[in-house]
N, C-alpha and C positions, 0 to 999 in steps of 0.2 A: 422195706429197708430196715426193719427191726425184727424182733423175735416173735412178732405176731403174724398171723396169716401164713404166708408161704415161707417165711423164715422160721425155722423150728426153734422153739424155746427149750427143746431137749438138750441142746448144746449150751443154751443160755445166752442172754443178751449182754453185749458190751458196747461201749462207745467206740467209734472208729479210731479214736486215739489210744484205745486200749484200756480206758477206765471202765468200771462197772456202772452201768446206768440203771440196771434193774436186776435184782438178785433172784427174781422168780425163776424157777426151773434150774437153778444152779446148785450143784452138789456142794456140801459144806465139809471142810476138814478142820480138825483142831490141831493147830501147830503151836507148840509151846504154850498151851492153855488158851490160845486165842482162836476164835472161830473165824475161818477165812473162806470166802466164796471162791470156788475153783472153776471159774468160767474159762472156757477155751475159745469160744467163737460162735460160728454160725454153721448151719447146714441147710441144704436145699431138700425139701420134702415133696416137691412137685416140679413138673416142667413149668417154665414161665414163658410168656410170649408178650413182647413189647407191642405187637399189633393187637392191642387189648380188645378191640371190637371186631377182630377177625374179618376185616373187609379187604385185606390184601394191599392196603395203602397206609403209609405212615403220615399222619396229618393231625390237625388240631382235635380230631375226634378220639385220639388215643391218649391214654392217661399220662404218659411220660413225654408228651410233645414239648412242653415247657417253652412255648412261643417259638418253636422251631429249633431250639438248642438241643432238645432231646435229653437223654439220661445225664444226670450229674454224677461224675465218677466218684466212687467210694475211696476215700483217703486222699490226702493232699500232701504237699511238701511240708507244711507246718503241722499237719495232723495226719500222719501216715496210718494206714490200716496195719495193725500189728497182731492180728489173731488168725486162727484157723478159719478157712471157709471151705467146707466140703460139699461139693455138688452132688455126691452120692450117685453119680452117673446120669443124673437128669440133665436136660437141655434147657438153655436159655436161648430163645429164638428171637430173631429180628431186632437185636440190640441196635438202637438208633442214637448216635451222638453226632451233632453237627456244631462243633466248637473250634472253628479253624484258627482262631486267635488265642487259644488256650493251651497251656503246657500241662503235662501229666494227664493224659487222656486215655481211657479204656474203661471196661467195666469197673476196674479198680484203677484209680489214678496213680497212687503211690503206695507201695507196700514196703515195710522195713522191719528187720529184726528176725531173730531165729524163730519166734513164735508166729511170724507171718507165713502162712502156708495156704496156697491155693491148690486144691486137688480135686480130681474127678469131676471137672467142669467142662461142659461142651457148649460152645457158642456157635449157633448156626442159624439158618433161615435165609430165604431169598431176599428179604428186605434189610438184612443186616448191613449197617454202614457206620463206621467209626472214623471220624475226622477230627483232627486236632492240629496243633502247631508243632511243638517239640515234645519228645518223649511220648510217643503215641503207639499203643499196641491194642490188639483186640481184647486181650484179657487184662493186661497191666501196662500202664504207661511207663512206670519205673519200678524196678525191683532192687532193693538195696539191703546191705547189712545182713547177709545170710538168709534172706527170704528165699522161699522155695516154691516152685511151680512144678506140679507133676500130674501125670495121667490126665492131661487136659488138651483140648483142641479148639481151633477156631477155623471156620470155613467161610467167613464173610470178608468183605473188603475193608481195608484199613488205609488211610491216607493222612499225610501231614507234610511237614517241612524237613525236620531233622530228627534223627534217632527214631525211625519208624520201622516197626516189625509186625508180622502177622500175629504173633502171640504176645510179645513184649517189645516195648520201644527201646528200653535200656535195661540191662542187667549188670549189676556192679557189686563189688565188695563181698566176695564169698557167697554170692547168691547162686542158686542152682535151678536148672531146668532139666527134668527127667521124663522120659517116656511120653513125650508130647508132640503135637504136630500142628501145622497151619497149612490150609489149602486155598485160602482166599487171596485175591490180588492185593499187592502192597505197592503204594505209590508215594514217593517223596523226593526230596532234593539231595540230601546227604545222609550217610549212614542209614542205608535202607536194606533190610534183609527179609527174606521170606519168613523166617522164624523170629529173629531178633535184629533190631537195627544196629545198636551199639552195645558191644559185649565186652566187658572188661573185668578182670580179676574174679572170674566166676567159672562155672562149669556147665556144660551141656552134655547129656548122655542119652543115647537111644531115642533120638528125635529126628523129625524130618519136615521138609516143606516142599510143596508142589505148586503153589499159586504163582501167577505172573508177578515179577518184581521189576519195578521201573524207577530209576533215579538218575542223578547226574554224577555224584561222586561217592566213593565208598559204598558200592552196591554189590550185593552177593546173593546167591541162591538161598543160603541158610542164614548167614550173618553179613551185614554190611561192613562193619568194622569189628575186628576181634583181636585181642592180645591174650586170650585165655585158653583154657583146656576144653576141647571138644572131642568127644570120643563116640564111636559107633553110631554116627549120625550121617544123614544123606539129604540131598535135594535133587529134584528132577530138573535136569539141565534143559530139557526141551520146553516143558510147560512154564518153568520160571523165567525162561529166556536168558538165563545166566549160566555161562560155562564154568564160572569160578565162584568161590565163596572164601572170604578172608580167613586165613589161617588153615586152609584145607591141608590135610595130612593123611596119606594112605597108611602111614605107620600107625596112626590112631584110629584108622578105619573111618575117617571123615572125608568123604568124597562124593562127587555127583555122578548120576547115571540118568539115563532116560526114564520116563515114567513106565514104559513097557518093561525095562530092565528091573525097576523097583518092584513091579508087580509079578515078576517072573518066579521068585522063590516060593516053594510050597511049605517051608518051615523056616524057623530062625536058624542062624548060623549056617545059612545055605551055601554049599560049596559046589553047586551045579555050575553049568556054563552060562549063568545069567550075566555076569560081567567077567572080564578078563583079569586075571591075576589079583582079584580082590574077593572078599567075602561080604555079602550083604547081610545086615542085621546080626552081626557078630555079638553074641552075648544077649540078644533079645529073647524075651519069652514068647513074643508074637512077631512074625515077619509080615508077610504080604497082607494079612487080614486088615491092617490099618490103612493101606495105601489105596 
């Protein structure tokens, strides 16, 4: 969880609240005659596996079992994560979190600010399980104040009570999700979405969801509740079990299709007969390769 071992010091180490805890590995700039450490955040330099003893079971023999609670999310409401985290395309496998009475739950619990950027991260593995109460997502429980998630995905199960999403529980206040997807099952009570549970004053672009979505109120294939801009994004109506997603708009190329239809295109901006009167993956660099 710091800049040693699997967390690279090439990007340098910073406290989760954004303060510099260790200047080693940090580039230095001189600004108005003052030396300032230019720390940006963290990067992943290897694949990681929460099944640390590789026995196919998450239990007390694994390093992050924590008496059955599992991983403690990075960043909280009081001390949000506000830096760059670049996964460099590596995978974090079998993330295990069992905190059913805790808010702000995910690999990252709470991220906030323009400098809060999660990118190129893949969460996967058959043992992956993320469980919390409110604001629960595979990658981030809560993304706020212009935080960004991009080029990232989650394939494992996520569950909670309210504001529950495969990728993020809640996205708010000019935050953005780009070129990302979730394919794991999502279960909750209210504001439950395949990608994001509660989506407000933010943007989603070129993203999709395919995992089963189950909830009681404000439930949707891509988003459970939305009052924001979603463009060029889709969900699988059959595998999610949801015919609708809040705020869906064919004008913005935000609509659902079956999984087979989503897998039909051979390129982005596909105008073949995959779906009627719509274009899948409009403006995407990659189409079916991700589905």
